[in-house]
C-alpha positions in Angstrom: 0.0 0.0 0.0 1.3 3.4 -0.8 1.6 6.3 1.7 -1.5 8.1 0.5 -3.6 5.0 1.0 -2.0 4.4 4.3 -2.9 7.8 5.5 -6.5 7.3 4.6 -6.7 3.9 6.3 -4.9 4.7 9.5 -8.0 6.3 11.2 -10.2 3.4 10.1 -8.0 0.8 11.8 -7.9 2.9 15.0 -11.7 3.1 14.8 -12.0 -0.6 14.2 -10.0 -1.3 17.3 -12.1 1.1 19.3 -15.4 -0.4 18.1 -14.5 -4.1 18.3 -12.0 -4.6 21.1 -14.4 -4.0 23.9 -16.1 -7.4 24.6 -18.5 -5.9 27.1 -20.0 -3.4 24.7 -20.0 -5.4 21.5 -19.7 -9.0 22.5 -21.2 -10.6 19.4 -19.0 -8.5 17.0 -16.0 -9.0 19.2 -16.5 -12.8 19.2 -16.6 -12.8 15.5 -13.5 -10.6 15.3 -11.6 -12.9 17.7 -12.7 -16.0 15.8 -11.2 -14.5 12.6 -8.0 -13.9 14.5 -8.0 -17.6 15.7 -8.4 -18.8 12.1 -5.5 -16.6 11.0 -3.4 -18.0 13.9 -4.0 -21.5 12.6 -2.5 -20.7 9.2 1.1 -21.5 8.3 2.3 -18.0 9.2 0.4 -18.1 12.5 3.5 -18.7 14.7 4.7 -15.2 13.8 1.7 -13.9 15.8 2.3 -16.0 18.8 5.2 -15.8 21.3 7.2 -19.0 22.1 6.1 -18.7 25.7 2.4 -18.7 24.7 2.8 -21.7 22.4 4.5 -23.6 25.2 1.4 -23.0 27.3 -0.7 -24.3 24.5 -2.3 -20.9 23.8 -2.9 -20.4 20.1 -4.9 -17.2 20.5 -3.1 -14.2 19.0 -1.8 -11.8 21.6 -2.4 -8.6 19.6 -4.8 -7.0 17.3 -4.4 -7.0 13.5 -6.0 -3.5 13.5 -3.5 -2.2 16.0 -0.7 -4.0 14.1 -1.6 -2.2 10.8 -2.1 1.1 12.6 1.3 0.7 14.3 3.0 -0.1 11.0 1.4 2.9 9.3 2.5 5.2 12.0 6.0 3.8 11.9 6.1 4.2 8.1 4.8 7.7 8.0 6.1 9.3 11.2 9.2 7.2 11.8 8.3 6.3 15.4 6.1 3.8 17.3 2.8 4.5 19.0 3.3 5.3 22.6 -0.1 4.0 23.7 0.3 1.0 26.1 -2.2 -0.9 24.0 0.3 -1.1 21.2 3.0 -2.8 23.3 2.8 -6.2 21.6 2.4 -4.7 18.1 5.4 -2.4 18.5 7.5 -5.2 19.8 6.5 -7.4 16.8 7.2 -4.7 14.2 10.6 -3.9 15.8 11.5 -7.6 15.6 10.4 -7.9 12.0 12.3 -4.8 10.9 15.4 -5.8 12.8 15.6 -9.4 12.0 14.5 -9.4 8.4 13.5 -13.1 9.0 10.4 -14.1 7.1 9.1 -16.4 9.7 9.7 -13.7 12.4 7.3 -11.4 10.7 9.1 -10.7 7.5 6.2 -12.1 5.5 3.9 -9.5 6.9 6.1 -6.4 6.9 6.5 -4.9 3.4 10.0 -4.3 2.3 11.0 -0.7 2.0 12.5 0.8 -1.2 14.4 4.1 -1.3 13.1 6.7 -3.7 16.6 7.4 -5.1 18.0 5.2 -7.9 21.6 4.1 -8.4 22.4 4.8 -12.0 24.4 2.4 -14.1 27.9 3.0 -15.2 28.0 4.0 -18.8 29.7 6.1 -21.4 28.8 9.8 -21.6 27.4 11.3 -24.7 30.2 13.6 -25.9 29.8 14.7 -29.5 26.9 17.1 -28.8 28.7 18.5 -25.8 31.6 19.5 -28.0 29.4 22.1 -29.7 28.8 21.1 -33.4 26.4 23.1 -35.6 22.9 21.8 -34.9 20.7 22.0 -38.0 16.9 21.3 -37.6 15.9 19.0 -40.5 12.2 19.0 -41.3 12.4 16.6 -44.2 14.2 13.3 -44.7 17.2 15.0 -46.4 18.7 18.5 -46.2 21.2 20.0 -48.6 23.7 22.5 -47.3 25.4 24.6 -50.0 29.1 24.9 -49.8 32.1 26.4 -51.7 34.8 23.8 -52.2 37.6 26.1 -53.3 38.6 29.7 -53.6 38.5 31.7 -56.8 41.9 32.3 -58.3 43.2 35.9 -58.4 46.0 37.0 -60.7 48.9 39.6 -60.9 48.6 41.1 -64.3 50.3 43.9 -66.2 48.6 46.9 -67.7 45.9 46.0 -70.3 46.3 42.3 -69.7 43.1 40.2 -69.9 41.8 38.7 -66.6 41.1 35.0 -66.8 37.7 34.2 -65.3 37.8 32.2 -62.1 34.5 31.2 -60.4 34.7 29.3 -57.1 33.4 25.8 -57.4 30.4 25.0 -55.4 29.5 21.8 -53.6 27.0 20.6 -50.9 26.9 18.8 -47.6 23.9 16.5 -47.4 22.3 15.6 -44.1 20.2 12.4 -44.4 18.3 11.5 -41.3 18.5 8.0 -39.8 16.3 7.0 -36.9 17.4 5.5 -33.7 14.6 3.6 -32.0 14.0 2.3 -28.5 10.9 0.5 -27.2 10.4 -0.3 -23.5 7.4 -1.6 -21.5 6.6 -1.6 -17.8 3.6 -2.9 -15.9 0.7 -0.8 -14.8 1.2 -2.1 -11.3 4.8 -0.8 -11.3 3.7 2.6 -12.5 0.9 2.7 -9.9 3.1 1.9 -6.9 6.5 3.4 -7.8 7.3 6.8 -6.5 7.7 9.9 -8.8 11.4 9.8 -8.2 11.8 6.2 -9.4 9.5 6.9 -12.3 11.6 9.9 -13.4 14.8 7.9 -13.0 13.4 5.2 -15.2 12.4 7.6 -18.0 15.7 9.5 -17.7 17.6 6.2 -18.1 15.8 5.5 -21.4 16.6 9.0 -22.7 20.2 8.7 -21.6 20.5 5.2 -23.2 19.2 6.5 -26.5 21.6 9.5 -26.4 24.6 7.3 -25.8 23.5 5.0 -28.7 23.2 8.0 -31.0 26.5 9.3 -29.8 28.2 6.1 -30.7 26.7 6.5 -34.2 28.1 10.0 -34.4 31.6 8.6 -33.6 31.8 5.2 -35.3 28.6 4.7 -37.3 29.0 2.7 -40.6 26.4 4.7 -42.6 24.1 1.7 -43.0 20.7 2.8 -41.6 22.7 5.1 -39.3 25.0 8.1 -39.6 28.5 7.8 -41.0 30.5 8.6 -37.9 33.5 10.9 -37.7 35.8 7.8 -37.3 34.3 6.3 -40.5 34.4 9.1 -43.0 36.5 9.0 -46.1 39.6 11.1 -46.7 40.1 12.5 -43.2 43.4 14.1 -42.1 45.1 10.9 -41.1 48.4 10.0 -39.4 49.6 6.7 -37.9 50.6 6.0 -34.4 54.2 5.4 -33.5 55.3 7.9 -36.2 53.3 6.1 -38.9 54.1 2.5 -38.1 52.3 0.2 -40.6 51.1 -2.0 -37.8 50.3 0.7 -35.3 52.0 0.9 -31.9 52.6 3.0 -28.8 51.6 6.6 -29.0 54.4 9.1 -29.5 54.4 12.8 -28.7 55.3 13.4 -32.3 52.0 11.7 -33.4 50.0 14.4 -31.7 52.1 17.1 -33.3 51.9 15.5 -36.7 48.1 15.4 -36.5 47.9 19.1 -35.6 50.4 19.9 -38.4 48.2 18.0 -40.9 45.1 20.0 -39.8 47.1 23.3 -40.1 48.3 22.3 -43.5 44.8 21.7 -44.7 43.8 25.2 -43.4 41.4 23.6 -40.8 40.2 26.1 -38.3 41.5 25.8 -34.7 39.0 27.8 -32.6 36.8 24.8 -31.8 39.2 21.8 -32.3 38.3 19.0 -29.9 40.0 15.7 -29.0 38.1 12.5 -28.7 39.7 9.3 -27.4 39.1 6.0 -25.6 40.1 6.2 -21.9 43.0 3.8 -22.6 44.3 6.2 -25.2 44.1 9.0 -22.6 46.2 6.9 -20.4 48.8 6.6 -23.2 48.8 10.5 -23.4 49.4 10.8 -19.6 52.2 8.2 -19.9 54.2 10.3 -22.4 57.5 11.4 -20.8 60.5 13.6 -21.8 64.1 12.5 -22.0 64.5 12.8 -18.2 61.4 10.6 -17.7 59.2 13.5 -16.6 55.5 13.3 -17.7 54.6 15.7 -20.4 50.9 15.8 -19.5 51.2 17.1 -16.0 50.7 20.1 -13.8 54.1 20.7 -12.1 52.8 23.7 -10.1 50.6 21.5 -7.9 51.7 17.9 -8.4 49.4 15.2 -7.2 46.8 17.8 -6.2 45.2 19.1 -9.3 43.4 17.0 -11.7 44.8 16.4 -15.2 44.9 19.6 -17.3 41.6 20.3 -19.0 43.2 20.7 -22.5 45.6 18.7 -24.6 48.0 21.0 -26.6 45.5 23.8 -26.1 42.3 22.0 -27.1 39.6 20.4 -24.9 39.4 16.6 -24.9 36.7 14.1 -24.2 37.2 10.5 -23.0 34.6 8.0 -24.2 34.4 4.2 -24.4 32.2 4.6 -27.5 35.5 4.7 -29.4 36.6 1.1 -29.6 40.0 -0.3 -28.7 39.8 -3.5 -30.7 40.7 -2.1 -34.2 43.3 -3.8 -36.4 46.0 -2.2 -38.6 48.3 -4.4 -40.6 49.3 -7.2 -38.2 48.5 -5.0 -35.1 45.4 -5.8 -33.1 43.5 -4.3 -30.1 44.2 -0.8 -31.4 42.3 2.4 -31.1 42.1 5.9 -32.6 42.5 9.4 -31.3 40.4 12.1 -33.1 41.0 15.9 -33.2 38.0 17.5 -35.0 37.2 21.1 -35.8 33.7 21.1 -34.4 32.9 24.5 -36.0 33.0 22.6 -39.3 30.8 19.7 -38.1 27.0 19.7 -38.8 24.5 17.6 -36.9 21.0 17.3 -38.4 18.2 16.7 -35.9 14.8 15.5 -37.0 11.5 15.1 -35.3 10.5 18.7 -36.2 13.9 19.9 -34.8 12.7 18.9 -31.3 15.2 16.1 -30.7 14.0 13.0 -29.0 10.4 12.1 -29.6 8.7 10.2 -26.8 5.3 8.4 -27.4 3.4 6.5 -24.7 0.7 3.9 -25.4 -1.6 2.2 -22.9 -3.0 -0.1 -25.6 -0.1 -1.8 -27.3 0.5 -3.9 -24.2 -3.1 -4.1 -23.2 -3.2 -7.9 -22.8 -0.3 -7.8 -20.4 -1.4 -4.7 -18.5 1.6 -2.8 -19.7 2.5 0.8 -20.6 4.8 1.0 -23.6 7.2 3.8 -24.3 8.7 4.5 -27.7 11.6 6.8 -28.2 12.7 8.0 -31.6 15.7 10.2 -32.4 16.4 11.2 -36.0 19.8 12.5 -36.7 22.8 12.6 -39.0 26.3 14.1 -38.8 28.6 15.4 -41.6 31.7 17.5 -41.6 31.7 20.5 -43.9 35.1 19.3 -45.1 36.5 15.8 -44.4 39.9 17.3 -43.8 38.4 18.9 -40.6 38.4 15.4 -39.0 41.9 14.5 -37.9 42.6 10.9 -36.9 45.6 9.1 -35.3 45.0 5.5 -36.0 46.7 2.4 -34.7 47.1 3.5 -31.1 48.1 0.5 -29.0 
C-alpha cells in the first residue's frame, strides 16, 4: 500500500480497534472478530503472531490485534516512530523484531520491504559529440542540402591592359540524411501505480540517456548503413599513424599528436573549436608520455598530485569515451584504437522530429493484454563534416 492510501486507512484501523476490542460493549461482534484472528493463527504464518512462551502454554490465541498492528505499521512508516499508547506494546515489539531481523518467519512475510526513492544509475559512457558544440541543424524533411564552396576563386597579378582569366569558385554541398534510432520499452501498470515519482523519473531519464549514448556512438563510429557515417568512419580525413606512422600501429608518441595538428594546419582547418576524442585507454597513453628525463609531459608541475589532469591537450579540450573502440586492427596490429581531433565548427548535426530532438510516445493499448504501458523513443539525426579534412585521426594507437 502506498503512503496516501496508508494515511486514509490509519484512522479506520484505529476506529476498528475502538469499536471491536471491547467485549463488554460489543460481545457478538467482538467474538466474530476474535474468531477470525484464531483462524489466522492456525495458518502457516500463524507462529509469527504467537510468542514462544504462549505456544508452550498451549495458547494459540493471538496476543495482539491486526488492526493495531496495521495502525502501528502505518505510524512507523509515515512518522518514523512507534505508537506510545500502552495498548500497542505487543504490536510495537512485533514490528521492531520484523524490521530488525528481516527473518520471514519472524514477521518478514507481513512487513513490506522498504524501497528508497533514489535510484543508483548504471555506469555507462557519456554522450560527448553534442557536448563538443557542433552546428545543430533542424531538418524538417528526410534530407537537407547545405550549399558549400569547395575552393577559392583564383586571383592574378597582371600587367597593364592584360586580360583577366575568369575564375569562379566551385560549389558543392553537404547532405544531411536522417537516420532513426529507436528504443521501445514496457513496464507494468502495477509498477507505474506503486512506484514513487522519483523512481519513475529515473526510469524515464535512463531511457533517454541510453538513446543519447546510442546515437553518440553512431556519431563517432557509425557505418552509414541505416545510421550516420561517424567521424571515425568518414572517407579522406586528415590521417596520421601512431608510433610515427608504423604500418602495424603501436605506442603513441608525442610526435604523433604534433603531426596530426600539423596536418590540420596544412589543410587550413580552423582551430578555434578543435576538440580531441579518445578512448580512456588512449588517454592513459597520453598521460604516460615522458620527456628524456622521464618526466611526464601531460602534468601540472605547479601543484603535483593535487590538481586533476589539465583540461586541455595541446591547447584543445578533450573528451574520453568508451564509445571509441579499442579492438581495431591495422596491418598485423590488433586491439588498437584511434584518437580524433576535430574542428567542431565545421561539423554539422542534423536533428529531425521537427527539430525537437528525441520524440517520446506513450501507449496504454499496445501492451493491453499484459497490462503494460509501452514507451517508444525516436531520435532522427545525421552528422557530416563540412570538409572531411576537418576530421583529424591518429589510427593504430596501442
